C-alpha positions as a printed Julia matrix, in Angstrom:
534×3 Matrix{Float64}:
  34.21   88.1   -14.88
  30.7    89.09  -15.88
  29.7    90.23  -19.37
  27.99   93.36  -18.03
  27.7    95.04  -14.65
  25.33   97.85  -13.69
  26.66   99.56  -10.55
  25.23  101.9    -7.92
  21.7   101.98   -9.27
  18.44  102.71   -7.52
  16.71   99.44   -8.35
  12.99   99.19   -9.08
  12.49   95.48   -9.61
   9.1    95.63  -11.38
   7.16   94.08   -8.5
   5.83   97.35   -6.98
   8.09   96.84   -3.95
  10.15   99.74   -2.55
  13.3   100.76   -4.4
  16.7    99.66   -3.08
  20.28  100.42   -4.0
  22.3    97.7    -5.68
  24.15   96.28   -8.67
  23.1    93.93  -11.46
  25.38   91.39  -13.13
  24.66   89.91  -16.55
  26.15   86.79  -18.14
  25.14   85.16  -21.43
  22.06   87.35  -21.77
  20.6    86.71  -18.33
  20.7    88.34  -14.9
  22.99   86.23  -12.74
  23.4    88.37   -9.61
  21.67   91.32   -7.88
  22.93   93.09   -4.78
  26.21   94.5    -3.54
  28.7    93.42   -6.21
  31.43   95.92   -5.29
  34.33   93.49   -5.53
  33.43   92.02   -8.91
  34.61   92.78  -12.43
  32.94   92.82  -15.82
  33.87   93.27  -19.44
  31.55   96.27  -19.56
  30.52   98.3   -16.51
  27.88  101.04  -16.29
  27.84  103.47  -13.38
  24.17  104.25  -12.73
  24.73  106.47   -9.7
  21.67  108.67   -9.13
  19.65  106.88  -11.8
  16.97  104.19  -11.77
  17.59  100.7   -13.14
  14.52   98.58  -13.81
  13.29   95.87  -16.17
  12.86   96.94  -19.77
   9.34   98.15  -20.49
   6.81   95.67  -21.84
   4.36   97.38  -24.17
   1.41   95.01  -24.13
  -0.55   96.8   -26.86
   1.24   97.8   -30.06
   0.53   97.69  -33.79
   4.1    97.03  -34.94
   3.15   93.83  -36.77
   3.95   95.17  -40.23
   6.31   98.05  -39.45
   8.68   95.66  -37.68
   8.55   93.31  -40.67
   9.56   96.26  -42.85
  12.24   97.57  -40.48
  13.26   95.24  -37.68
  15.35   97.8   -35.81
  12.32   99.03  -33.81
  14.16  102.28  -33.11
  11.25  104.34  -31.8
  10.31  101.57  -29.36
  13.85  101.08  -28.06
  14.32  104.82  -27.64
  11.53  104.97  -25.05
  12.73  101.94  -23.1
  10.57   99.21  -24.62
  12.34   95.85  -24.77
   9.29   93.63  -25.38
   6.11   94.38  -27.29
   2.86   92.5   -27.78
   1.46   92.98  -31.28
  -1.68   91.73  -33.01
  -4.12   93.97  -31.15
  -7.56   95.36  -32.08
  -8.28   92.38  -34.33
  -5.31   93.12  -36.61
  -2.23   90.91  -36.86
   0.36   90.0   -39.46
  -1.17   86.55  -40.0
  -3.07   84.69  -41.2
  -3.22   86.27  -44.62
  -5.52   85.52  -47.53
  -3.66   84.98  -50.8
  -0.69   86.89  -49.28
  -2.87   90.03  -49.01
  -2.35   91.96  -45.77
  -5.29   92.93  -43.59
  -4.77   96.48  -42.29
  -8.0    97.02  -40.36
  -7.76  100.49  -38.77
  -4.04  100.84  -39.54
  -2.39  103.06  -42.12
  -1.46  100.93  -45.17
   0.66  103.75  -46.59
   3.2   103.25  -43.81
   4.11   99.79  -45.08
   3.44  100.17  -48.79
   7.0    99.0   -49.48
   6.43   95.75  -47.59
   6.02   92.55  -49.59
   4.04   89.85  -47.82
   5.5    86.38  -48.31
   3.78   84.56  -45.44
   0.4    82.99  -44.76
   0.77   81.75  -41.19
   2.67   82.87  -38.11
   5.44   80.3   -38.37
   6.46   81.83  -41.71
   6.06   85.36  -40.36
   8.18   84.57  -37.3
  10.88   83.09  -39.53
  10.95   86.35  -41.49
  11.3    88.43  -38.32
  14.09   86.23  -37.02
  15.88   86.3   -40.36
  15.76   90.11  -40.49
  16.63   90.54  -36.82
  14.61   92.34  -34.14
  15.46   95.37  -32.04
  12.94   94.38  -29.37
  11.46   91.1   -28.28
   8.15   90.54  -30.04
   5.08   88.48  -29.18
   1.7    88.58  -30.88
  -1.97   87.86  -30.59
  -3.9    86.58  -33.61
  -6.36   89.12  -34.97
 -10.01   88.15  -35.37
 -10.15   90.48  -38.38
  -7.4    88.51  -40.11
  -9.13   85.24  -39.34
 -12.51   86.42  -40.63
 -11.08   87.96  -43.81
  -9.07   84.83  -44.52
 -12.14   82.64  -44.11
 -14.94   84.75  -45.58
 -13.76   88.21  -46.68
 -15.4    91.46  -45.6
 -19.03   90.34  -45.83
 -21.53   91.61  -43.26
 -23.17   88.29  -42.4
 -22.77   85.31  -40.08
 -20.27   82.65  -41.17
 -21.47   79.43  -42.7
 -20.69   76.19  -40.87
 -17.77   75.6   -43.23
 -16.45   79.16  -42.73
 -16.72   78.84  -38.97
 -14.73   75.61  -39.02
 -12.13   77.36  -41.17
 -11.87   80.22  -38.67
 -11.47   77.8   -35.78
  -8.74   75.96  -37.65
  -6.93   79.23  -38.36
  -7.03   80.23  -34.69
  -5.81   76.79  -33.67
  -2.92   77.04  -36.16
  -2.0    80.51  -34.88
  -1.98   79.36  -31.27
   0.08   76.29  -32.17
   2.55   78.57  -33.96
   2.95   80.65  -30.79
   0.28   83.37  -30.6
  -0.55   84.51  -27.06
  -4.28   84.72  -27.68
  -7.02   86.21  -29.84
  -7.8    89.9   -30.24
 -10.92   91.43  -31.73
 -11.53   94.88  -33.18
 -15.29   95.24  -32.97
 -15.28   98.81  -34.3
 -13.37   97.95  -37.49
 -14.72   95.96  -40.44
 -15.19   93.06  -40.5
 -15.1    92.92  -36.67
 -18.53   94.55  -36.11
 -20.17   91.84  -38.21
 -19.32   89.12  -35.66
 -21.88   88.04  -33.07
 -21.07   86.93  -29.53
 -21.35   83.23  -30.4
 -18.61   83.54  -33.05
 -16.23   85.21  -30.59
 -16.96   82.62  -27.92
 -16.33   79.66  -30.24
 -12.98   81.08  -31.38
 -11.99   81.95  -27.81
 -12.65   78.38  -26.7
  -9.78   77.36  -28.99
  -7.58   79.98  -27.32
  -8.53   78.65  -23.91
  -7.2    75.18  -24.7
  -3.75   76.77  -25.07
  -4.05   78.88  -21.9
  -4.28   82.05  -24.0
  -6.13   85.33  -23.55
  -8.98   87.09  -25.38
  -8.56   90.86  -25.8
 -10.94   93.29  -27.44
 -11.19   96.75  -28.88
 -14.8    96.85  -27.78
 -17.87   97.43  -29.94
 -18.8   100.75  -28.38
 -16.96  103.33  -26.27
 -19.74  105.88  -25.79
 -23.35  105.52  -24.61
 -23.3   101.7   -24.74
 -19.82  101.18  -23.32
 -21.1    99.21  -20.32
 -22.78   96.69  -22.63
 -19.62   96.51  -24.76
 -17.45   95.74  -21.75
 -20.08   93.23  -20.69
 -19.63   91.46  -24.03
 -15.91   90.95  -23.31
 -16.78   89.58  -19.87
 -19.35   87.27  -21.49
 -16.76   85.9   -23.92
 -14.45   85.18  -21.0
 -17.19   83.49  -19.0
 -18.65   81.4   -21.82
 -15.29   80.39  -23.29
 -13.59   79.92  -19.9
 -10.72   82.13  -20.97
  -8.9    85.16  -19.55
 -10.45   88.34  -20.99
  -9.06   91.84  -21.4
 -10.61   95.16  -22.49
  -8.15   97.15  -24.61
  -7.89  100.93  -23.99
 -11.12  101.03  -21.97
 -11.45  104.8   -22.23
 -14.93  106.21  -22.82
 -15.72  109.12  -25.08
 -18.44  111.77  -24.84
 -20.97  111.68  -23.24
 -19.59  108.95  -20.97
 -16.44  110.66  -19.67
 -15.82  109.56  -16.11
 -17.71  106.27  -16.47
 -14.57  104.19  -15.83
 -15.51  104.29  -12.13
 -18.61  102.19  -12.84
 -16.85  100.0   -15.4
 -14.07   99.18  -12.96
 -16.63   98.44  -10.25
 -18.15   95.86  -12.59
 -14.71   94.36  -13.23
 -14.06   94.25   -9.46
 -17.28   92.33   -8.92
 -16.47   89.84  -11.65
 -12.97   89.33  -10.25
 -14.43   88.66   -6.81
 -16.58   86.0    -8.5
 -13.43   84.39   -9.84
 -13.45   85.78  -13.4
 -10.11   86.64  -14.99
 -10.81   90.09  -16.45
  -8.55   93.13  -16.89
  -8.14   96.3   -18.94
  -5.65   98.98  -19.95
  -5.39  102.6   -21.09
  -3.31  105.01  -23.19
  -1.84  108.06  -21.36
  -2.9   110.63  -23.99
  -6.27  112.37  -24.39
  -5.7   112.38  -28.16
  -5.97  109.09  -30.04
  -5.53  108.0   -33.63
  -7.06  105.52  -36.02
  -8.18  105.13  -39.63
 -10.27  107.96  -41.07
 -12.88  105.55  -42.4
 -13.76  104.58  -38.8
 -15.81  107.82  -38.78
 -18.31  105.93  -40.94
 -20.94  103.38  -39.86
 -19.73   99.78  -40.21
 -22.43   98.91  -42.76
 -20.79  101.34  -45.17
 -17.65   99.17  -45.16
 -19.44   95.91  -46.0
 -17.47   94.21  -48.78
 -14.23   96.12  -48.34
 -12.69   99.4   -49.48
 -13.77   99.23  -53.13
 -17.4    98.77  -52.08
 -17.05  101.66  -49.6
 -15.72  104.01  -52.26
 -18.59  103.1   -54.62
 -21.05  103.97  -51.85
 -19.38  107.31  -51.18
 -19.55  108.18  -54.88
 -23.3   107.49  -54.96
 -25.04  110.72  -53.78
 -28.0   108.95  -52.17
 -25.91  106.4   -50.26
 -23.39  109.07  -49.29
 -26.16  111.1   -47.7
 -27.37  108.04  -45.78
 -23.83  107.53  -44.45
 -23.68  111.14  -43.27
 -27.1   110.98  -41.68
 -26.26  107.76  -39.84
 -23.42  109.58  -38.08
 -25.41  112.75  -37.44
 -28.31  110.78  -35.91
 -26.54  107.93  -34.13
 -22.93  109.01  -33.64
 -20.88  106.06  -32.41
 -23.96  104.15  -31.26
 -24.29  102.49  -34.67
 -20.68  101.32  -34.53
 -17.27  102.5   -35.66
 -14.97  104.77  -33.69
 -16.12  106.69  -30.61
 -14.78  109.69  -32.54
 -17.98  109.65  -34.6
 -19.55  111.5   -31.67
 -17.19  114.41  -32.36
 -18.58  114.53  -35.9
 -22.15  114.5   -34.62
 -21.28  117.33  -32.24
 -19.53  119.33  -34.98
 -16.22  119.4   -33.1
 -14.08  119.48  -36.24
 -11.35  121.39  -34.42
 -10.68  118.18  -32.43
 -10.14  115.92  -35.48
  -6.89  116.1   -37.48
  -5.7   114.4   -40.64
  -2.69  112.32  -39.6
  -1.46  110.99  -42.92
  -2.52  110.64  -46.53
  -0.77  110.28  -49.86
  -2.72  112.4   -52.35
  -3.77  114.79  -49.58
  -0.45  114.81  -47.72
  -0.45  118.64  -47.76
  -3.24  118.62  -45.16
  -1.46  116.32  -42.69
  -1.48  117.84  -39.21
  -4.42  120.17  -39.91
  -7.84  119.96  -38.28
 -10.81  119.21  -40.46
 -12.16  122.64  -39.55
  -9.05  124.04  -41.28
  -9.17  121.52  -44.12
 -12.82  122.36  -44.79
 -11.97  126.05  -45.05
  -9.04  125.37  -47.36
 -11.1   123.08  -49.58
 -14.13  125.42  -49.39
 -16.46  122.65  -48.3
 -18.24  121.29  -45.25
 -15.74  119.38  -43.04
 -17.92  116.27  -43.16
 -17.76  116.27  -46.95
 -14.02  116.88  -46.76
 -13.66  113.69  -44.7
 -15.66  111.65  -47.21
 -13.89  113.1   -50.23
 -10.43  112.51  -48.77
 -11.4   108.9   -48.05
 -12.35  108.52  -51.72
  -9.35  110.41  -53.09
  -6.89  108.44  -50.97
  -8.63  105.11  -51.56
  -9.8   104.62  -47.95
  -6.22  104.69  -46.61
  -5.9   107.97  -44.61
  -5.15  108.13  -40.88
  -6.55  110.61  -38.38
  -6.07  111.92  -34.85
  -8.77  113.17  -32.49
  -9.14  114.35  -28.9
 -12.02  112.63  -27.15
 -10.99  111.05  -23.81
 -10.0   112.28  -20.34
  -6.97  112.05  -18.06
  -9.3   111.16  -15.19
 -10.36  107.96  -16.93
  -6.77  107.1   -17.8
  -5.71  107.42  -14.17
  -8.7   105.46  -12.91
  -7.54  102.54  -15.05
  -3.79  102.98  -14.55
  -4.13  102.96  -10.75
  -6.5   100.0   -10.67
  -5.02   96.57   -9.81
  -6.4    95.11  -13.05
  -5.4    98.09  -15.19
  -2.39   98.38  -17.47
  -0.63  101.2   -19.33
   0.0   100.86  -23.08
   1.28  102.9   -26.01
  -1.02  101.72  -28.84
   1.86  102.76  -31.11
   4.15  101.38  -33.78
   7.85  100.63  -34.08
   8.99  103.44  -36.39
  12.27  104.78  -37.78
  13.44  108.36  -38.4
  13.77  107.88  -42.15
  11.88  106.35  -45.09
   8.16  105.61  -45.19
   8.07  105.08  -41.43
   8.9   108.77  -40.96
   6.18  110.14  -43.25
   2.97  111.92  -42.26
   2.13  113.12  -38.77
   1.25  110.04  -36.82
   0.69  110.02  -33.08
   3.79  110.86  -30.97
   3.08  107.86  -28.73
   5.3   105.69  -30.96
   8.3   107.69  -29.72
   7.13  109.04  -26.4
   4.2   107.27  -24.7
   6.05  105.85  -21.7
   8.43  108.8   -21.12
   5.35  111.05  -21.33
   3.52  108.88  -18.79
   6.47  108.99  -16.38
   7.09  112.72  -16.78
   3.52  113.97  -16.77
   1.72  111.64  -14.36
   4.52  110.43  -12.08
   7.18  113.15  -11.74
   4.99  116.24  -12.25
   1.56  115.19  -10.98
   2.64  112.58   -8.44
  -0.42  110.6    -9.48
   1.34  107.34   -8.59
   4.68  106.27   -7.16
   7.7   105.4    -9.28
   7.44  101.86   -7.95
   3.83  101.45   -9.09
   4.39  103.15  -12.44
   7.36  100.94  -13.29
   5.41   97.87  -12.14
   2.61   98.71  -14.58
   5.12   98.9   -17.46
   7.01   95.74  -16.51
   5.93   93.05  -14.03
   2.22   93.74  -14.38
   2.32   93.47  -18.19
   4.5    90.33  -18.11
   2.14   88.64  -15.67
  -1.02   89.56  -17.56
   0.23   88.29  -20.91
   2.14   85.37  -19.39
   5.54   86.44  -20.69
   7.99   84.28  -18.8
  11.4    85.24  -17.38
  10.88   88.94  -18.12
   9.36   91.99  -16.45
  11.19   91.61  -13.12
  14.74   92.0   -11.84
  15.35   88.4   -10.82
  18.35   86.13  -11.04
  17.84   83.8   -13.98
  15.57   86.2   -15.86
  16.53   87.57  -19.26
  18.57   90.76  -18.98
  16.09   93.23  -20.46
  17.08   96.36  -18.57
  16.52  100.08  -18.59
  18.56  102.83  -16.9
  17.03  106.3   -16.78
  17.24  109.62  -14.98
  13.97  110.2   -13.09
  14.65  113.94  -12.98
  14.85  114.36  -16.75
  12.99  111.49  -18.41
  10.33  112.8   -20.75
   9.03  112.83  -24.29
  10.33  115.19  -26.96
   7.82  114.01  -29.56
   4.63  116.06  -29.79
   1.82  116.46  -32.29
   3.75  119.03  -34.33
   6.96  116.97  -34.38
   5.93  113.4   -33.54
   9.14  111.61  -34.55
  11.68  112.79  -31.96
  13.51  110.55  -29.53
  12.82  111.09  -25.81
  15.26  112.36  -23.21
  16.52  110.99  -19.91
  16.92  107.39  -21.06
  20.57  106.45  -20.74
  20.73  102.72  -21.45
  18.42  100.1   -22.87
  19.63   96.49  -22.74
  17.91   93.68  -24.64
  18.8    90.1   -23.77
  22.06   91.3   -22.26
  23.12   93.45  -25.23
  23.19   97.25  -25.2
  20.67   98.78  -27.61
  20.72  102.37  -26.3
  24.0   103.71  -24.88
  24.28  107.14  -23.28
  21.03  108.1   -25.01
  22.15  106.99  -28.48
  19.99  104.36  -30.19
  21.93  101.57  -31.92
  21.0    98.87  -34.43
  21.66   95.94  -32.11
  18.84   93.54  -33.12
  19.2    91.42  -30.0
  15.45   90.8   -29.72
  13.72   87.44  -29.87
  10.36   86.21  -31.1
   8.45   85.19  -27.97
   6.08   82.33  -28.67
   3.19   81.5   -26.4
């Protein structure tokens, strides 16, 4: 008798092969049989007639590092079918820490203000996650921002020889502890202060472990081709797999993914291991201070606030954006500021200015009776450089170009959240609750932009293969039983930008390591996840 039996399902096995009808048997957390299992019994049987059964989704780009340490249930992730997530992206990870001080990079520190850090390295962090229990499986990259801050703080300068050796030792320790690779966030201090040589030397360490280098690139507007070229150069010079995170260009480069992907194709033909991914929304989110030039953040938040309080320096900061936009660094959303498109930038969360959350800066400027640009700078000061924003600046065309490309993946860029407490405050992006159901509803069921087989492959087998996550991502005998059962006719997001914290619909069952985490659409606190070490 099996522990669990899924009957009568339309099976999509994660390999991009055609669907077939069959049953799945689970014993001791693993898939033990697939096919016609009509004459078998199980302690728990699920009739999936008319529904799709597939591997649980693998979200290869999340920022759950700290939220999952605060609340291990990972409810928002489970609710949308995610059974495994890769954290530590955009140069930001949970470890290493400097004097037990967390590095938040572009993330919202208010979300995890109740979290006490009691770890320095990943082995200690992993022990904490395992002690608390995990709703999903969790793997991580090591963030370049963490490594640089731990070794030399937020200074805008090259590392000394001693500091460089310290950074290399920290990366080596992280990889030995089980990190999958190194990520950089070259738009977020101190990431922009690193030169190519620094990234190459650190990535060489990663290569000795068979890891991957990923990057939130230095520029996503006029110089995006050069920024993608830098990732390729790191891969070539360090002899390591390289990956461009959310390779979606902003104005005036909308549509340029065609040329970027042609470059990637050429490099792959030459034998280079290079890939990319994209987020299914045209609206993104990040820290509000990324609307400033990186030089303004030299030395950390206290130094930034001093600069913004000095009238002469404040004016230089404004003029940098108005003259250069994103070309002098920071978020591609700086181009929206230069273009005066304040109706496309929203305040996502703040503490002292929480009343403005969800409003555009055009509206906030009117309410505060000031220029929207000054409202941005004042709110950064008033909320001690912690606020979060949302902005619309990319295209569906570029998303689909990447999603349909053999080297392209689909990601959420979200967090594991919960419907109560600090993780339910503000108006963060709805992708944390709805990215993958939105992708399947909008692009697959309604637009027919790709087949169900290909879409599921992108969220499962493709992601597992790219990030070398073993025994997951496919329906195979012997693989871990991370499974998802959903109704293709009704799956979709319920979270939107007005109400971003609502569970999706159409997801019937989510199974993590053989244990049911979502049953008949109800999310449970199962904590059957594992830490996945590289």
